[in-house]
Wavefront OBJ file of the C-alpha trace (Angstrom):
o trace
v 104.735 99.590 114.338
v 101.557 99.576 116.360
v 99.109 99.048 113.487
v 100.089 95.467 112.696
v 102.343 92.566 113.590
v 105.809 91.801 112.252
v 104.348 88.967 110.162
v 101.923 91.344 108.454
v 104.675 93.934 108.010
v 106.935 91.314 106.399
v 104.161 90.253 104.002
v 103.529 93.879 103.037
v 107.247 94.413 102.347
v 107.406 91.205 100.286
v 104.582 92.552 98.127
v 106.458 95.851 97.826
v 109.513 93.974 96.578
v 107.372 92.099 94.039
v 105.981 95.397 92.704
v 109.513 96.813 92.497
v 110.434 93.825 90.327
v 108.097 95.489 87.802
v 105.751 92.585 87.444
v 103.193 94.214 85.131
v 100.401 91.845 86.136
v 101.013 92.214 89.871
v 97.649 92.698 91.577
v 97.951 91.367 95.125
v 95.138 90.935 97.572
v 95.100 93.390 100.460
v 97.046 92.131 103.435
v 95.463 94.321 106.097
v 92.392 96.493 106.606
v 92.705 99.623 108.718
v 89.770 101.833 109.651
v 88.614 104.597 111.955
v 85.743 103.379 114.148
v 82.534 105.314 113.593
v 83.625 106.716 110.248
v 83.704 105.559 106.652
v 87.495 105.795 106.410
v 89.138 102.530 105.309
v 92.597 101.613 104.096
v 93.160 98.223 102.454
v 96.932 97.934 102.290
v 98.668 95.516 99.973
v 102.314 96.533 100.272
v 105.016 98.630 101.895
v 107.890 100.215 100.028
v 111.055 98.168 100.596
v 112.985 101.475 100.550
v 110.748 103.443 102.929
v 109.055 101.389 105.660
v 106.725 104.313 106.428
v 105.197 104.298 102.940
v 102.327 101.861 102.336
v 100.291 101.313 99.159
v 96.693 100.275 98.823
v 93.079 101.351 98.526
v 92.496 104.585 100.410
v 88.832 105.373 100.948
v 87.988 108.218 103.303
v 84.293 107.512 102.898
v 83.594 110.633 100.831
v 82.945 108.921 97.497
v 86.431 109.195 96.017
v 88.303 105.934 96.682
v 91.712 105.625 95.074
v 94.824 103.517 94.942
v 97.752 105.356 96.407
v 100.437 105.708 99.019
v 99.925 106.629 102.652
v 102.312 107.365 105.501
v 101.977 104.828 108.299
v 103.246 107.373 110.837
v 100.500 109.766 109.786
v 97.873 107.021 110.052
v 98.999 106.323 113.618
v 98.379 109.998 114.458
v 94.917 110.271 112.851
v 91.979 110.481 115.233
v 88.295 110.130 114.487
v 85.194 110.854 116.533
v 85.755 110.765 120.292
v 89.512 110.750 119.597
v 89.363 107.164 118.254
v 92.624 106.037 116.585
v 93.007 104.011 113.407
v 92.499 100.319 114.148
v 93.187 97.062 112.340
v 90.213 94.882 111.455
v 91.281 91.584 113.007
v 88.573 89.643 111.163
v 89.442 90.921 107.666
v 90.428 88.233 105.164
v 90.871 89.348 101.565
v 89.039 87.214 99.023
v 89.969 89.072 95.845
v 92.751 91.233 94.406
v 93.110 94.914 95.263
v 91.759 95.980 91.849
v 88.441 94.223 92.580
v 88.092 96.070 95.887
v 88.774 99.353 94.071
v 86.156 98.566 91.422
v 83.558 97.764 94.086
v 84.384 100.964 95.984
v 84.077 103.053 92.823
v 80.677 101.514 92.150
v 79.571 102.377 95.669
v 79.216 98.726 96.657
v 80.058 97.334 100.062
v 83.525 95.884 99.687
v 85.215 95.454 103.032
l 1 2 3 4 5 6 7 8 9 10 11 12 13 14 15 16 17 18 19 20 21 22 23 24 25 26 27 28 29 30 31 32 33 34 35 36 37 38 39 40 41 42 43 44 45 46 47 48 49 50 51 52 53 54 55 56 57 58 59 60 61 62 63 64 65 66 67 68 69 70 71 72 73 74 75 76 77 78 79 80 81 82 83 84 85 86 87 88 89 90 91 92 93 94 95 96 97 98 99 100 101 102 103 104 105 106 107 108 109 110 111 112 113 114
């Protein structure tokens, strides 16, 4: 997995296992921020399915005014290219300071969130 380290991957899977345990109040903070340089596309991922390591869950915001929580294929993200053929990158300085639901709320209100 070229988008993030094994430690990040393991944390994402652990969050996926916690969600599978059906913890109704489970609202983790994003673990990783991915983006396409020069575009408004951002993915704040909080978990990976423990049954499908290609399937990640988080805030998907393509920068078109319709952010949503959902699943995304990691293999597809690795193939996406932006302007000047720029690939998806990980924001190495990103540190979540609130749960995923708060980032979604800010995105829906058009506020800067990440």
